[in-house]
Structures are given as structure tokens and as C-alpha cells.
C-alpha positions in Angstrom: 2.0 23.7 23.1 2.5 21.5 20.0 -1.0 21.0 18.6 -1.2 21.3 14.8 -4.0 23.0 12.8 -4.3 22.7 9.1 -6.9 25.3 7.8 -8.0 24.8 4.2 -4.5 23.6 3.1 -4.0 23.4 -0.7 -1.0 22.6 -2.8 -0.7 23.2 -6.6 2.0 21.8 -8.8 2.2 23.5 -12.3 -1.5 24.2 -12.1 -2.6 20.9 -10.9 -4.2 20.7 -7.4 -2.8 17.8 -5.4 -4.0 18.7 -1.9 -7.5 20.1 -2.1 -8.5 22.0 0.9 -7.6 20.0 4.0 -8.7 21.1 7.4 -7.5 19.0 10.3 -6.6 19.5 14.0 -4.0 17.2 15.6 -4.1 17.6 19.4 -1.0 18.0 21.6 0.7 14.7 22.3 -1.5 12.9 19.8 -0.3 10.0 17.5 -2.0 10.9 14.2 -1.6 8.6 11.1 -2.3 10.0 7.6 -3.2 7.0 5.5 -4.2 6.5 1.9 -3.1 5.1 -1.4 -0.2 6.2 -3.5 -0.7 9.7 -5.1 -3.4 10.8 -2.6 -1.2 13.7 -1.3 -0.2 12.3 2.1 3.5 12.8 1.8 3.1 16.2 0.3 0.9 17.2 3.2 3.6 16.0 5.6 6.3 18.0 3.8 4.2 21.1 4.0 3.9 20.6 7.8 7.7 20.2 7.9 8.3 23.3 5.8 9.9 21.3 2.9 7.1 22.2 0.6 5.5 25.6 0.2 1.7 25.9 1.0 -0.2 27.2 -2.1 -3.0 28.5 0.1 -4.5 28.0 3.5 -2.9 28.3 6.9 -0.7 26.0 9.1 -0.5 26.6 12.8 1.8 24.7 15.3 1.1 25.6 18.9 -1.1 28.4 17.8 1.5 30.2 15.7 1.2 30.6 11.9 4.0 28.6 10.3 3.4 29.1 6.6 6.6 31.1 6.0 8.8 29.9 9.0 11.8 28.0 8.0 12.0 24.3 8.8 14.8 24.7 11.4 12.6 27.2 13.3 9.5 24.9 13.6 10.8 22.7 16.4 10.1 19.7 14.2 12.0 16.4 13.5 11.4 14.3 10.6 12.1 10.6 10.0 12.2 9.6 6.3 11.5 6.2 4.5 15.3 6.2 3.7 17.5 6.2 6.8 19.7 8.9 5.4 22.5 8.2 7.9 26.1 9.5 7.4 28.1 6.4 6.5 31.4 7.7 7.8 29.9 8.6 11.2 29.4 6.2 14.1 25.9 5.6 15.5 26.6 8.0 18.4 27.8 10.7 16.0 24.8 10.3 13.8 22.4 10.6 16.7 24.2 13.7 18.0 24.9 15.4 14.7 22.0 18.0 14.8 23.1 19.0 18.4 26.7 19.4 17.2 25.5 21.7 14.5 23.8 23.8 17.1 27.0 24.0 19.1 25.4 22.2 22.1 27.9 21.6 25.0 29.8 18.2 24.3 28.9 16.8 27.7 25.3 17.6 27.1 25.4 16.0 23.6 26.9 12.9 25.1 24.2 12.7 27.8 21.4 13.1 25.4 22.7 10.7 22.9 23.1 8.1 25.7 19.6 8.8 26.9 18.1 8.4 23.3 20.3 5.2 22.7 19.0 3.6 26.0 15.4 4.3 25.0 16.1 2.6 21.6 18.4 -0.1 23.0 21.3 1.1 21.0 23.8 1.9 23.7 26.0 -1.2 22.8 26.1 -0.1 19.1 27.2 3.6 19.6 30.8 3.0 18.1 29.5 1.1 15.0 29.2 2.5 11.6 25.8 2.2 9.8 27.1 -0.4 7.4 27.5 -2.8 10.3 23.8 -2.5 11.4 20.6 -4.3 10.3 17.8 -2.5 8.7 15.9 -2.2 12.0 18.9 -0.9 13.8 19.5 1.8 11.2 15.9 2.9 11.4 16.2 3.2 15.2 19.3 5.3 14.7 17.2 7.6 12.5 14.6 7.8 15.1 17.2 8.5 17.7 18.5 11.4 15.6 15.1 12.9 15.6 14.1 12.4 19.3 17.5 13.6 20.6 16.5 17.1 19.6 13.5 16.9 21.9 11.2 18.3 19.2 7.6 19.3 19.9 6.4 17.5 16.7 7.9 14.4 15.1 6.9 13.6 11.5 7.4 10.1 10.1 7.2 9.5 6.3 6.6 5.7 5.8 9.5 4.8 8.0 8.9 1.1 8.1 8.3 0.3 4.4 11.9 -0.8 3.8 11.8 -3.4 6.6 10.7 -7.0 6.5 7.4 -8.1 8.0 8.8 -9.3 11.3 10.7 -6.1 11.8 7.8 -3.9 10.9 5.7 -5.5 13.7 8.7 -5.0 16.1 9.2 -1.4 15.2 5.5 -0.6 15.4 5.6 -1.8 19.0 8.7 0.2 19.7 7.4 3.5 18.1 4.2 3.2 20.3 6.3 2.7 23.5 8.5 5.6 22.6 5.6 7.9 22.0 4.3 7.1 25.4 7.7 7.9 26.9 8.6 11.1 25.1 5.0 12.5 24.6 5.7 14.5 21.4 2.9 15.1 18.9 3.4 12.5 16.1 2.2 12.7 12.5 2.8 9.4 10.8 2.4 8.8 7.0 1.8 5.4 5.6 -0.1 3.5 2.9 -0.5 0.5 5.2 -3.8 0.5 6.9 -2.6 -2.2 9.4 0.0 0.3 10.7 -2.7 3.0 10.9 -5.1 0.8 12.8 -2.5 -0.6 15.3 -0.6 2.6 16.0 -3.0 5.6 15.6 -5.0 7.5 18.1 -6.5 9.5 15.2 -6.5 8.3 11.6 -6.9 10.8 8.7 -7.8 9.0 5.5 -6.9 10.8 2.3 -8.3 10.2 -1.1 -7.6 12.1 -4.2 -6.3 15.1 -2.2 -9.2 15.3 0.1 -9.8 14.0 3.7 -12.3 11.1 3.1 -12.8 10.6 6.8 -11.0 11.1 10.2 -11.5 9.6 13.6 -10.4 6.9 16.0 -9.4 3.6 14.4 -12.4 1.5 15.4 -14.7 4.4 14.7 -13.6 4.3 11.0 -13.9 0.5 11.0 -17.4 0.5 12.5 -18.8 3.7 11.0 -17.3 4.3 7.5 -18.8 7.2 5.9 -18.2 6.1 2.3 -17.2 3.0 0.4 -13.6 4.1 0.0 -13.1 4.1 3.8 -15.2 1.0 4.1 -12.9 -0.9 1.8 -9.6 0.8 2.8 -9.9 0.2 6.5 -10.1 -3.5 7.5 -8.3 -6.6 6.4 -9.9 -8.3 4.4 -11.8 -5.2 3.0 -15.5 -4.8 3.4 -17.6 -6.8 0.8 -19.9 -4.6 -1.4 -22.9 -6.2 -3.3 -25.1 -4.2 -5.7 -28.8 -4.3 -5.5 -32.0 -2.3 -4.7 -34.0 -1.5 -1.7 -37.8 -1.8 -1.5 -39.2 -1.0 1.9 -37.3 -3.2 4.4 -36.0 -5.7 1.8 -32.7 -5.4 -0.1 -32.7 -7.4 -3.3 -29.2 -8.5 -4.4 -28.5 -9.0 -8.1 -28.1 -12.7 -7.4 -31.7 -12.8 -6.2 -31.1 -13.2 -2.6 -33.2 -11.0 -0.4 -32.1 -9.5 2.9 -34.5 -8.0 5.5 -32.5 -5.0 6.7 -35.4 -3.4 8.6 -37.1 0.0 8.2 -35.5 3.4 8.4 -33.9 3.6 4.9 -35.2 5.2 1.7 -36.0 2.9 -1.1 -33.8 3.2 -4.1 -32.1 1.4 -7.0 -28.3 1.0 -7.8 -27.4 0.9 -4.0 -24.6 -1.2 -2.5 -24.8 -3.3 0.6 -21.7 -3.5 2.7 -20.9 -6.4 5.0 -17.6 -7.3 6.8 -16.2 -10.7 6.2 -16.7 -11.7 9.8 -20.4 -11.1 9.6 -21.0 -13.8 7.0 -21.6 -17.5 7.5 -21.3 -20.3 4.9 -23.2 -23.6 4.7 -22.0 -26.3 2.3 -24.8 -27.6 0.2 -23.3 -30.8 -1.2 -24.8 -29.8 -4.5 -26.1 -26.6 -6.2 -25.5 -23.5 -4.1 -25.7 -19.7 -4.6 -21.9 -19.2 -4.3 -18.8 -21.1 -5.5 -15.5 -21.3 -3.6 -12.6 -20.0 -5.4 -9.7 -20.0 -2.8 -9.4 -20.8 0.9 -6.5 -18.9 2.6 -5.7 -20.9 5.8 -3.9 -18.6 8.3 -4.0 -20.8 11.3 -6.4 -19.2 13.9 -8.7 -18.1 11.0 -9.3 -18.7 7.3 -10.5 -16.4 4.5 -12.8 -18.0 2.0 -13.1 -16.3 -1.5 -16.3 -16.8 -3.3 -18.1 -15.8 -6.5 -21.7 -16.3 -7.7 -23.5 -16.6 -11.1 -23.4 -12.8 -11.7 -19.6 -13.0 -11.0 -19.9 -10.9 -7.8 -17.0 -11.7 -5.5 -16.7 -11.6 -1.7 -14.6 -12.9 1.2 -15.8 -14.7 4.3 -13.8 -14.9 7.5 -14.2 -18.2 9.4 -12.6 -19.5 12.5 -9.5 -21.8 12.3 -9.3 -24.3 9.5 -12.3 -25.3 7.4 -13.3 -28.2 5.3 -14.2 -26.1 2.3 -12.2 -26.3 -0.9 -12.1 -24.8 -4.4 -15.2 -25.4 -6.6 -17.4 -26.4 -3.7 -21.0 -24.9 -3.7 -22.1 -23.0 -0.6 -25.0 -20.9 0.6 -24.4 -17.6 2.2 -26.0 -16.3 5.4 -25.8 -12.6 5.9 -26.1 -10.9 9.3 -28.6 -8.2 8.4 -28.0 -6.2 11.6 -24.4 -5.7 10.5 -25.1 -4.5 7.1 -24.3 -1.0 5.7 -26.0 0.7 2.7 -24.3 3.1 0.4 -25.8 5.2 -2.4 -24.8 5.4 -6.0 -22.1 8.0 -5.2 -20.5 5.8 -2.5 -21.9 7.7 0.5 -23.2 5.8 3.5 -27.0 5.9 4.1 -28.0 6.4 7.7 -31.1 4.8 9.2 -33.7 7.4 10.3 -34.4 7.6 14.0 -37.4 5.6 15.1 -39.4 8.8 16.0 -38.9 10.1 12.5 -39.9 6.7 11.0 -43.1 6.8 13.0 -43.9 10.4 11.9 -43.3 9.4 8.3 
């Protein structure tokens, strides 16, 4: 069993609490991604799971066993860091098999397991090379091979792709997902890149200021964000937020535009309406419009149109393919009311009351 349980985990540095009571369960064989901005506590949390940082309070269990005071080498965990940390004087094969050699594993068994890992990672033709003769992607695969050759129950990744160029990151994401399917270990993967989180994870844990802001499956977080932080952190481009007030079924934007979002919400001031870029449509006016085009990002299959209005609110609209819009053009904005979200003045999402409750009210 290799499921991981974090029970009210906290971490203090010199009196400052950086991890503030995290409770999460990661199932056996699951690929879980911890994502969040710099300084949110994600790498600290990963290092506590690995045993490289002490836990100030709370309980860590792996496979049902409490691990708070168990040394890292006894946790049956492997870790892949952002830096490859390869031994430059050793060959690829020696680097991959080094941990096994330290444990005095039989040489024939080391050779067999090194070759097995090398074949999985397509490194078998590079086993005699030194790290200096490898590309960045090849070095990262060697680091991964060094982890999986130990056949750990849990593999931890700390931003392993951040040093690679964009093309290699896409390639390595695909390889890591394939490897996970093959070796079946429980994976905890830390990144600040929400694209990595969305494309790789079975479960995403979003951290913000030392707390879990939300956790769930990737598309669950995209479609059902519980707060404005998750709404804007998950999704590219991020969700648009427009301030206004709600009276009955009508939401009044600061620009004067009114959107009928239907019944079921409680009226209030200082609310925010959230709308994804793909749920907006633009109509060029040829003259005065409610919004002005700032920039058009043409990406081929789609374009992102950046706008502002008279109150200097900004938003992004996703349109299919190329478009004829250009900077300084005036446009009107059509908002799909059925795709809108409402958030209160604390950034928490407002949920629509069930129809039966609306009728009773």
C-alpha cells in the first residue's frame, strides 16, 4: 500500500507558519500534482513527505504507517529534483544504478534493473556516456531512471521540467505520464505551471499562502472553481473577473452593461462576475463601442483578444483562428450568461439555490 495521508500538517520557520494545516489524501497509484505560485509552500510540503524537512505538527502516513520520525531512506520514496544532480564522473548506467550499488545489491541484478529502466526511458544506447555529453532532456531522464530503478512505492517530483525548453517540456510531460502508467507508483509532482498540472494530474492540489485553496480532478477545478484564486490560476488565459452588483436576476457591471444571470442568487453589492474567455463573443461596431481592442495574440488555431473599457477594466476573449480585429478598434461584448460565475467580496464562489428552495423563498 502506498497511499499518502496528510493530516493537519503544519511547518514553522523561526516562528513563521509557512504550511498552515494541510489535510489531503493521495490514493495508491494516483498521479497528484501540487500547484501554486512561488512561496505558497508546495516544495516545503513535498520535502516533508520525503523526510527532508521536519513536520512542526500534524501527521504524515504512507501506506497507513506514521512517517513523521522515519528517516528518508526508510520511507521507500524516490525524489527527482529540479536540478539533475548527476555524478559527472559516472556514466549514465552508473548514475542510474548508484543507489542499488550503495545497498549492496547483486551486480547482475543491478545490471538487469538498470537496463530495464534505460529501455523504459529510451536511454539504453547512452549507458556508457557521461552526463556532460547529454542534452538537458536526456539528463532529466537519467535522473528519473535513478528514481524508478529503486522500484519505490512513492515518487516525488520537485519542478523537474522547469530547466527544459518548451519543446522538451511537452515531450517529457508525455513520457512521465507513460511511465506512470507502466510502473504504477504513487506520484506527487510539484510545479508552478498550471498547464503541467492540467495535462498530467489525476488530482490537483492548489496551494495558496500555505493553505489548500481547492483540490479535485483537473476539469472539476476548471469548471467549478470555489474561489477567485483558483478561477484565475487554473485555465489559460485566466478567467475574466468584472465587478458589479446584483439586483434580483440582473447583474449590473461598472461599465453599465446589464446581464440577466437568472434567479437563485442573493442580491448584493461589490460582487465579481467571472467568465471564461471562450464564453465571450465580440462584434465590431465600426464606431463607438463599449470595449477597445488593446492587443490581438494570433496563435494559429485560435486568437486571444485583449480589451479594456471606459472604466479601465480589462479582459481577454478567445476567438477561433485568425480574426480581423486590430488594436484601437471598438467592439461590443456579448456575454454567455449561462456560463457566468459569481463571487462575493471575499472571493468565494456563490452557488445558485436549488429550484425548490427558490420556490419556497
